[in-house]
PAZAPA-4460 file (N, C-alpha, C; in steps of 0.05 Angstrom, whole numbers, plus 32768, in hexadecimal, padded with zeros to 4 digits):
% residues 67
    n_x    n_y    n_z   ca_x   ca_y   ca_z    c_x    c_y    c_z   seq   type   mol
   7D26   7FD8   7D5F   7D36   7FEA   7D6F   7D39   7FE0   7D8B     1      X     A
   7D24   7FD5   7D96   7D26   7FCC   7DB2   7D3A   7FB5   7DB5     2      X     A
   7D3A   7FA4   7DA1   7D4C   7F8D   7DA3   7D69   7F96   7DA1     3      X     A
   7D6F   7FAA   7D92   7D8B   7FB4   7D90   7D93   7FC1   7DAA     4      X     A
   7D82   7FD0   7DB7   7D89   7FDC   7DD0   7D8B   7FC7   7DE6     5      X     A
   7D7A   7FB3   7DE4   7D7C   7F9D   7DF8   7D96   7F8E   7DF4     6      X     A
   7D9E   7F8A   7DDC   7DB8   7F7D   7DD7   7DCF   7F8D   7DE1     7      X     A
   7DCE   7FA7   7DDE   7DE4   7FB8   7DE8   7DE5   7FB7   7E06     8      X     A
   7DCE   7FB7   7E13   7DCE   7FB7   7E30   7DD9   7F9C   7E3A     9      X     A
   7DD2   7F86   7E2C   7DDC   7F6C   7E33   7DFB   7F6B   7E31    10      X     A
   7E05   7F77   7E1B   7E22   7F77   7E17   7E30   7F87   7E2D    11      X     A
   7E25   7F9F   7E34   7E32   7FAF   7E48   7E30   7FA2   7E63    12      X     A
   7E1A   7F94   7E69   7E18   7F86   7E82   7E2B   7F6E   7E83    13      X     A
   7E2F   7F61   7E6D   7E41   7F4A   7E6D   7E5E   7F52   7E70    14      X     A
   7E65   7F6B   7E67   7E81   7F74   7E69   7E87   7F7E   7E85    15      X     A
   7E73   7F87   7E94   7E79   7F93   7EAE   7E85   7F7F   7EC1    16      X     A
   7E7A   7F67   7EC5   7E87   7F54   7ED7   7EA4   7F4D   7ECF    17      X     A
   7EA9   7F4B   7EB4   7EC4   7F45   7EAB   7ED7   7F5B   7EB3    18      X     A
   7ECF   7F75   7EB1   7EE0   7F8B   7EB9   7EE4   7F8A   7ED7    19      X     A
   7ED0   7F83   7EE6   7ED3   7F81   7F03   7EE6   7F6B   7F0A    20      X     A
   7EE5   7F55   7EFC   7EF6   7F3E   7F02   7F13   7F45   7EFC    21      X     A
   7F18   7F55   7EE7   7F33   7F5B   7EDF   7F3E   7F72   7EF0    22      X     A
   7F2E   7F88   7EF3   7F39   7FA0   7EFF   7F39   7FA0   7F1D    23      X     A
   7F26   7F93   7F2A   7F24   7F94   7F47   7F3D   7F87   7F54    24      X     A
   7F47   7F70   7F4B   7F5F   7F65   7F57   7F78   7F77   7F52    25      X     A
   7F79   7F83   7F3B   7F8F   7F95   7F35   7F8F   7FAD   7F47    26      X     A
   7F78   7FB9   7F4C   7F76   7FCF   7F5E   7F7D   7FC7   7F7B    27      X     A
   7F74   7FAF   7F83   7F7B   7FA5   7F9E   7F99   7FA1   7FA1    28      X     A
   7FA6   7F96   7F8D   7FC3   7F91   7F8D   7FD2   7FAB   7F8E    29      X     A
   7FCA   7FBE   7F7E   7FD7   7FD8   7F7E   7FD4   7FE6   7F9A    30      X     A
   7FBC   7FE4   7FA5   7FB8   7FF0   7FC0   7FCA   7FE2   7FD5    31      X     A
   7FCC   7FC8   7FD4   7FDD   7FBA   7FE7   7FFA   7FC2   7FE3    32      X     A
   8003   7FC5   7FCB   801F   7FCD   7FC5   8024   7FE9   7FD0    33      X     A
   8011   7FFB   7FCD   8014   8016   7FD7   8016   8016   7FF5    34      X     A
   8005   8006   8002   8005   8005   8020   801F   7FF9   802A    35      X     A
   8029   7FE4   801E   8042   7FD8   8026   8059   7FEB   8021    36      X     A
   8059   7FF9   800B   806E   800C   8005   806E   8022   8019    37      X     A
   8057   802C   8020   8055   8042   8033   805E   8038   804F    38      X     A
   8057   8020   8056   8060   8015   8070   807E   8012   8071    39      X     A
   8089   8007   805C   80A6   8002   805B   80B6   801D   805B    40      X     A
   80AB   8031   804F   80B8   804B   804F   80B9   8056   806B    41      X     A
   80A4   8054   807A   80A5   805E   8095   80B6   804D   80A7    42      X     A
   80B8   8033   80A3   80C9   8022   80B3   80E6   8027   80AD    43      X     A
   80ED   802A   8094   8109   802E   808C   8112   804B   808F    44      X     A
   8101   805D   8096   8109   8079   809A   8119   807B   80B4    45      X     A
   8133   807E   80B1   8144   807F   80C9   8143   8099   80D7    46      X     A
   813A   80AE   80CB   8139   80C8   80D8   8125   80C8   80EF    47      X     A
   8111   80B6   80EE   80FD   80B5   8103   8109   80AB   811D    48      X     A
   811C   8098   811C   8127   808D   8134   8143   8096   813A    49      X     A
   814D   80A9   812B   8169   80B1   812E   816E   80BD   8149    50      X     A
   815D   80CE   8153   8161   80DB   816C   8160   80C7   8183    51      X     A
   814E   80B4   8181   814C   809F   8196   8166   808E   8196    52      X     A
   8170   8087   817F   8188   8077   817D   81A0   8086   8188    53      X     A
   81A2   809F   8182   81B8   80B0   818B   81B7   80B2   81AA    54      X     A
   81A0   80B6   81B5   819E   80B8   81D2   81A4   809D   81DF    55      X     A
   819C   8087   81D3   81A2   806D   81DE   81C0   8067   81DF    56      X     A
   81CD   806C   81C9   81EA   8067   81C8   81F9   807A   81DA    57      X     A
   81F0   8093   81DB   81FE   80A6   81EC   81FC   809E   8209    58      X     A
   81E5   8095   8212   81E2   808C   822D   81F3   8073   8233    59      X     A
   81F6   8061   8220   8207   804A   8224   8224   8052   8226    60      X     A
   822D   8065   8216   8249   806E   8217   824E   807C   8232    61      X     A
   823B   808C   823B   823F   809B   8254   8240   8086   826B    62      X     A
   822F   8072   826B   822F   805E   8280   824A   804F   8280    63      X     A
   8255   804A   8268   826E   803C   8267   8285   804D   8272    64      X     A
   8285   8066   826D   8299   8078   8277   8298   807B   8295    65      X     A
   827F   807B   82A0   827C   807E   82BD   8287   8065   82CC    66      X     A
   8284   804E   82C0   828D   8035   82CD   82AB   8036   82CD    67      X     A
***
């Protein structure tokens, strides 16, 4: 009985590093993709800079009319 349980523990221990080798890079890649996607969403969100752009162009138009 002890040899069977020892064999089971050896099998489970030998599978653990293989799972870590396979799943750890996948989790890291998915995390990087989520971070990049979140960053690009905030960069491409035009509503965040719309007011600034409107004020900038309005001030340029007003300066042109004054000249």
